C-alpha positions, 0 to 999 in steps of 0.5 A: 677295772678303774680307769687309769689316772690322767696326767696332763702335760702341765703336770709332767712339766711341773714334776720335771722341775722338781725331780730334776732339781731345777726348781728345787736346787741340789746341794752338790754333784752327788745330789744332782747325779742321784736326782738324775739317775746318772749325768751324761758324760760323753762330753766331759764339760756336760758333767760340770755344767749339768751340776752347776746348772742344778747346784747354785752353791757348787763350783767346778772344784766341788765337782772334781772333789766328788769325782776324783777325791771322795769318789762319791760319783763315778764315770762309767760306760753303760746305757746305750754304750754312753759314758755316764756319772752316777752315784757310787752306790748306784753304779752296780745297778747300772753295771748289771742292768746295762753295762754287762750287755754293752760289754758283751756286744763290744767283745764280740765286735772286737773279736770279729775285728781281730779275726779280720785283722788276723791278729792271732789263730784264737783271737778271743783267747788272745784278747783275754790274755791282753786284758789280764796283762792290762789290768795287772799293769794298772793294778801295779801302777794304781793309775795310768794314762793309756800311753803309760799302759801301752808302754807296759803292755805293747800289744795294746798298739796292735793294729786292727782293721775296721770297715770299710778301710781303716786301721786303728790301734786296739788301745781304746777298744780294749780299754773301753771294753775293760771299762764296760766289764767293770774292771777299770774306771776313768779317773782325772782328765789330763787337762782341764775339766773339758779334756777328753783324755783320762787317767785309768784306775782299777775298779778296786780303787773304789770298791776293794774286791771289785764292784758288787755283782747284782742279779740282773733281774733285780737290777733291771727293776731298780733301774726301772724304778729309778728312772720312773722317779726321775723321768716318769710318768712316760711311755714305755718306749722312752724307758726302752730307748734311755736304757737300751733294752729290748722291749720284752726286758722293758715290760718285765722290768716295769712289772717288777718295779710295780709300775702302774698304767696312767693316761698321758693326755691320751697316750698310755704311760707308766708311773710309780704307784706312789707318785704324788700329784705334782704341785706347781713349783716356783717359777724357774729358768735354767741353762742346761748344757749340751747332752744334758740328761734332762732333754736327753731323758726321753725319746719322745720330746714334743711335750717340752721341746715343742717346735724347737728341734731344728736349731737345737739338735745336730743331724744325729740326734744330739741336743746342744745347749738349751734354755728352759722355763717352767718345764719346757725349752724355749731357747739356746745358748753358747759361750762366745770366745770372750767368755760371755754366754750369748742367749737366744730365746725362741719364744716370748716368755715374758720380761720377768722370765727373760730377765731371770734367763740373762741373770742365769747366764751371768751366773753360769759364765761367773762359775765357768771362769776362764775355761772355754767350752766347746760342745763335742756335738755342734748344733746350728744354733750353738754354732751361730751364737758362739761366733 
């Protein structure tokens, strides 16, 4: 048996720059989302900032056009019960490979809450009927806010008891479940592009007749291939974490994807068989937003994070805004109350790269304009710089 090909940390960093469209710019929102498999969207500002970091020719209006006019990219609940933005053509893969399981788990949990709250003798049937009325109301309106749907379907305001001692209306739980099940989609925000409140639209507004249904096993293999193309080579455990899969499914998906074993400087990993040895890209720097899909693409981050975890992550594992140079994190940044981007380098990267970082900060600040961006999850360095 031939020895597994050795892939060094230097080569992984070089591939990151090219594959993540940081050394080779993307043409716009669709290109950026496609390159990354999906963009993190739990914090709505991340979507725009992730595109602006990768597509210098794009602006906020271009991202909004892709999301809400062309619908070339869509926002959906998927891997690890996280909201993502992914190309419309890839959405059915994410739905079959991850969202379907997320929906099943959330349905079981919601039925448990309804049972505890004594909402109905048959809470499962009650929930299904409520979902049908909600989708019908949304189909009739074409687009609606949560408040508008509640006005049409008052049962959405049914109080439910959550442990330990919290009472919450059913509205958000039901809408998120319908989203995970692929029946409805998040649309344009109620405020600016940093708003966390959305209008909802039927899935049929993007896919007449509904989102295409794929065979789950085929979707697992396709998502594994897509992930390796962007984040490979990497250990199987990184894919398992990113997708939220059990290890048996992860191994099966890698096998079906045709992944080959490689040696990551002494650690076992996987890669696509047709992956080419990465040449060293031109020197590059980037200012990536909180929860950007690049730093959040792997669970094991030492090879690009180094010793910088403490100032850049919050206590629950969410990363803040980061400064990158040639495939590794070298600092952090934040927007100040005046709108400038304050940068702090955590190591010496040389005069030329330092000048490039500050130039990138000025470019990005001009793109953001008058909007003030406060990450949903604050980290120590971001809080300090944002004062």
